C-alpha positions as CSV (number, residue, x, y, z in Angstrom):
1,M,-0.1,-0.1,0.0
2,T,1.6,3.7,-1.1
3,D,1.6,6.6,1.6
4,A,-1.8,7.9,-0.3
5,E,-3.6,4.7,-0.2
6,R,-3.1,4.2,3.3
7,T,-4.1,7.8,4.0
8,A,-7.2,7.1,1.9
9,A,-7.9,3.8,4.0
10,H,-7.6,5.0,6.9
11,G,-9.6,8.2,6.4
12,A,-12.7,6.3,4.8
13,G,-12.2,4.2,8.0
14,H,-13.4,6.9,10.4
15,T,-15.7,8.5,7.9
16,C,-17.4,5.2,7.0
17,A,-17.6,4.5,11.2
18,A,-18.7,8.0,11.7
19,A,-21.2,7.7,9.0
20,L,-23.1,4.6,9.6
21,L,-22.9,5.4,13.8
22,G,-25.1,8.3,13.0
23,L,-22.5,11.4,12.8
24,S,-22.8,13.7,9.9
25,V,-19.4,13.8,7.9
26,R,-18.4,17.4,7.4
27,L,-15.3,16.7,5.5
28,I,-12.5,14.3,4.4
29,D,-9.3,15.8,3.7
30,T,-6.4,13.7,2.4
31,V,-3.9,16.8,1.9
32,P,-0.8,16.5,3.9
33,R,-0.1,19.8,5.9
34,Q,2.5,21.0,8.6
35,E,1.3,21.6,12.3
36,R,3.2,23.0,15.6
37,T,3.1,20.2,18.2
38,P,2.4,21.0,22.0
39,G,6.6,21.3,22.2
40,G,6.8,24.1,19.4
41,G,8.1,21.6,16.8
42,L,6.6,20.5,13.2
43,C,4.9,17.5,12.3
44,T,3.3,16.4,9.3
45,I,-0.6,15.6,9.8
46,S,-1.3,13.5,6.4
47,G,-5.4,13.8,6.6
48,E,-8.5,14.6,8.6
49,V,-12.0,13.4,9.2
50,R,-15.1,16.4,10.3
51,H,-17.8,15.0,11.8
52,S,-21.0,16.0,13.7
53,G,-19.5,14.1,16.9
54,E,-16.5,15.9,17.2
55,R,-17.8,17.2,21.1
56,I,-17.6,14.2,23.5
57,V,-20.7,15.3,25.4
58,D,-21.4,11.6,27.4
59,R,-20.1,8.3,28.2
60,E,-21.7,6.9,25.1
61,S,-20.4,9.8,22.8
62,A,-16.8,9.0,24.1
63,R,-17.5,5.3,23.1
64,T,-18.6,6.3,19.6
65,R,-15.5,8.3,18.9
66,M,-13.3,5.5,20.1
67,V,-15.2,3.5,17.6
68,V,-14.3,5.8,14.8
69,I,-10.7,6.1,15.9
70,L,-10.0,2.5,15.6
71,C,-12.0,1.8,12.5
72,G,-9.5,4.3,10.8
73,L,-6.4,1.7,12.5
74,I,-8.4,-1.2,11.5
75,E,-8.0,-0.3,7.7
76,T,-4.3,0.4,8.0
77,A,-3.3,-2.4,9.8
78,E,-1.7,-4.9,8.3
79,C,-1.4,-6.9,11.2
80,W,-2.8,-7.7,14.8
81,E,0.2,-6.3,15.9
82,D,-0.1,-3.0,14.5
83,M,-3.5,-2.2,16.0
84,P,-2.8,-0.2,19.7
85,C,-2.4,-2.8,22.5
86,W,-3.4,-2.5,26.2
87,P,-2.4,-0.7,28.0
88,L,-2.4,2.1,25.9
89,Q,0.2,5.4,26.7
90,E,-0.7,8.6,27.0
91,N,2.5,9.6,24.8
92,A,1.7,7.7,21.6
93,D,3.1,8.0,18.5
94,T,0.1,9.0,16.6
95,T,-2.6,11.8,17.6
96,D,-5.5,8.5,16.8
97,E,-3.9,6.2,19.4
98,H,-3.3,9.6,22.3
99,N,-6.8,10.2,21.6
100,L,-8.1,6.9,22.5
101,W,-5.7,6.6,25.0
102,A,-7.6,10.2,26.5
103,L,-11.0,8.5,26.3
104,I,-9.7,5.4,27.9
105,D,-8.6,7.1,30.6
106,W,-11.8,9.4,31.1
107,L,-14.3,6.9,31.1
108,G,-12.2,4.6,33.4
109,L,-12.1,1.8,31.0
110,D,-10.3,-2.0,31.8
111,H,-8.3,-4.2,29.4
112,A,-11.8,-5.9,29.1
113,D,-13.6,-2.9,28.4
114,Y,-11.5,-1.9,25.6
115,R,-11.6,-5.3,24.0
116,R,-15.1,-5.0,23.8
117,V,-14.7,-1.9,21.9
118,L,-12.3,-3.0,19.6
119,I,-14.4,-5.9,19.0
120,E,-17.5,-3.7,18.3
121,A,-15.3,-1.8,16.2
122,L,-13.7,-4.7,14.1
123,E,-17.7,-6.1,13.3
124,L,-18.4,-2.9,12.2
125,T,-15.8,-2.8,9.6
126,M,-16.6,-6.3,8.6
127,S,-20.6,-5.2,7.5
128,D,-21.5,-5.0,4.3
129,E,-22.6,-1.4,4.6
130,Y,-19.4,-0.6,5.6
131,C,-17.5,-2.6,3.6
132,L,-19.3,-1.1,0.5
133,L,-18.8,2.4,1.5
134,H,-15.2,2.3,2.2
135,Q,-14.4,1.1,-1.4
136,A,-16.4,4.2,-2.3
137,V,-14.7,6.4,-0.4
138,T,-11.5,5.1,-1.2
139,G,-11.9,4.7,-4.5
140,M,-13.1,8.8,-4.4
141,L,-10.1,9.7,-3.0
142,D,-7.8,8.3,-5.7
143,Y,-10.1,11.2,-7.6
144,T,-10.0,14.5,-5.2
145,P,-8.2,14.3,-2.2
146,R,-11.2,16.5,-0.1
147,I,-14.7,15.0,0.1
148,D,-16.8,17.6,1.0
149,A,-20.6,16.9,2.9
150,A,-22.4,17.2,-0.6
151,L,-20.3,14.5,-2.0
152,F,-20.1,12.2,0.4
153,E,-23.7,12.4,0.4
154,Q,-23.9,11.5,-3.1
155,V,-21.2,8.5,-2.6
156,R,-23.3,7.2,0.1
157,E,-26.6,7.4,-1.8
158,I,-24.9,5.7,-4.6
159,V,-23.6,3.2,-1.9
160,R,-27.4,2.6,-0.8
161,E,-28.9,2.1,-4.3
162,H,-26.2,-0.9,-4.6
């Protein structure tokens, strides 16, 4: 998988999970950009997905966010060892893993709880609707690096018709 394909698959994983869990997708962006880290350095962000569930307001929205994060990670994992394993670390290498740790910490989850959320994410990625939508979104990202809400809804409608 090329870096561009990996970024598209990762972003599409977040996107499909968000959409199927009832969140409105506003933007899928796979254009790399530089951002400042809290320490003042620069890091390259390879993509972003914006959706309506960006604010964590309760335990259910936190759990939903965990599933959305995990679906992106699942799509780029080449083997099981690539998935964030217990115990997760606050100073993780990626934003997704750090956010996952923060949600686990906030929710007070233990290893068994994390495993249940991970299984929920895996089951979602294996559903027919998710697989078709993921294929459509990654295919569209081959043609355009940004998909706005209107274009995403058109893609989703095409998938629903099939």
